[in-house]
C-alpha positions, 0 to 999 in steps of 0.5 A: 767449785762447780756444781755438778754431780759430785761439788767438791767443797773447800775450807774457808777462812772466813765468809764476809759480804752482803746480799739478798737471798732466794724468795721465800718459798713458803710465800711463793707457794701460797700466793700463787696458789691465793692468786689461782682463786682471786678475781682478777690477775695478781702480780707476784714481783720476787716469785721463788724460782727454786725448783719447788714454786715451780712444780707449784706454777705447773700444776696450775697450769695443767688446772687451768690458770693462765701464768706468766712469768719475767726473768728478772735480775734478781729472780722472775715475777709471774701474773696469775689469772685467777679462775674465782669460777673454778679449774679446768679438769686435767689433762692428765696428772700433776706433777708436784715434783720433789714438792711437799707442799705443793702436793697437800696444798694442791689436794686442798685447792682440787677437794672442792672441784667436781672432778678427779685429779692424781697428784704425783711426784719424783722418788723422792715425794713419792716415798712421803706420806700423806695420811695426814691431808687425807684424814681431814678432807676425807672428812669434809667431803672429798673421796682421797685415795693413795700408795701403800702407807698413804703414799703418792700417786694421791687421787682426789675426787671433789665433791661439795665440802663441808667446814669442819675442826680438825687438830692435826696430828702434828703441828703442820704448816701445810696440814693447815693451809690445805684444810684452809685453803679447802674450807674456802670452798666449804658450805660452812666454817672450817677450824684448824686447831693448832696443838703448837704455833707453825708458820702462819704465812697462809692467814697473812696471805689470805687477809692480804687476799680479802678474806677475813681469818679468825685467830683465837688466842688458844690456836684456832684458826677458821675460815668462812665457806664462800669467800671472795679472794681479791685480785688485781694484786700486786705483791711482792715475796721477801727472801727466804728466812730457811736460805739464810740460815745456811749463810747465817751457820757459816757465819757464826762458826768461822772465827772472823765471819760477818755476814749482812741480807737484806730485804730477808723476812722477818715473820715472828714465825720464822725467826725462832733460829735467830735466837738458837743462833744466841744461845749458841753464842753468835752475834745477830742483830736484825733490824725491822724496814718494811710490811709486805703486805703484812710480811715483816720485813727486814735486813739481820747481821750475824757475825762469829761469837763465842761457841756454847752448848745449846738445847733443842727442846720439843717444843721449839721444834715446830718454829725450827724444823726447816733449819735444824740440820743446819743448826747441826752442822753449827756445832760441827764447828765448836760448841754442841746442840742436842736436839729431841721430838723431831721425829718430822725430819724422818718423813721429810725429803730424806730420813732426815735425822739418819741422813745429816748422822751418817753425813757429818759422821762420815765428816769425823764430826762427833753425833749420836742418832735419837729417835726423835733428833740428834745431838752433834758436838764440837769436840773435834774439827772435822776432817772432811770426806765423801758424803751423799745429799740422798735428793735433799737440798737441806742436807745439800746445803748442811754439808757445805756449810759444815764443810768450809770448818774442816781440814780436808775438802769434802766431795757431796754427792747430789749437791745439785739439789741444792736448787729445789729452795736455793739457786745458785748456793754453791757460787753464793756461798764461794763469793763470800770467802774472805 
């Protein structure tokens, strides 16, 4: 299959092999942003080559940060020279591309700077609401305005900030991170009170850079203003569990399959996927092999097992939000999945609920749409068909994995968007065909 504006995915008998997945997007974003605040240079090995993480580097360069990229056999290494005394006023808008993570985290970064910034994005990002980050940053003292419905372009006028205690409307690692980033340059203590746990790469990353992060048993995460970030670090980024999800689902779904993934992140806030795969009948084993600057890393083996019915409850959603489209694809191979409490999927790169349901239905799936989720039943084999990825990398990969179990080929329009998080995804998937 060739990656083009219309990519054809043919059925497969099985997938087998051993590989490494692309570097973790979430960690790559954060290491680059923290390095921009640190004293001296930071080297990041295996930084993500995905378009979203490149947007973060581009925004930092527009803020006067020195960024050097070096291509390697497995991706790229990045050297960032921090500007702890402050950033340079940008000459134009800060282009975040398709990356909501970039826009939200950078808004926290520039909220304390003595200049105004305009954060823009592509058509997909320009449709995503930003009020959840605007509200706490305004409460800290910055001035923020946006378009209709709080959508980009996002205008941020920096100001001296003061610490706050903020409880996000919904659990969100991005909002937590934006507020904590702003809190590093605010007076007093800044606390985020999480209604439910979210991925904790920000807390671990700040600790690696020498920042004291306080965490309480009831979900409060705090930083003190004026914290110094230590430069001179050499950091390595583990493989992305969210990228692993799509290959794991292919191995769990196709009979006779097995894949081994090396050097993947096993952060406890990112491994809920593997627990759900086990509940769905897959044979999943994990082996912790190291600790990379506070991030657990290891190997994962996924093999086909019997396919069972799975219910994902609302309380599980915050730690599975990026993997839910992949899990929907798993149910097309047999068994079923019911997801509720996931209305947040409607404000991602696409309305992931309606677009996911429409695409799977076009491929012949037995699927229902709910206001806050979906149900997929593997009561019949997919036939294949023509689907639209809707400018959403996770949908493109979910449809591709589901297509492996169909009776006929599936044509995915806009499949090239998979490169946002998994460059070379379709070549990797082809290479695993047994």
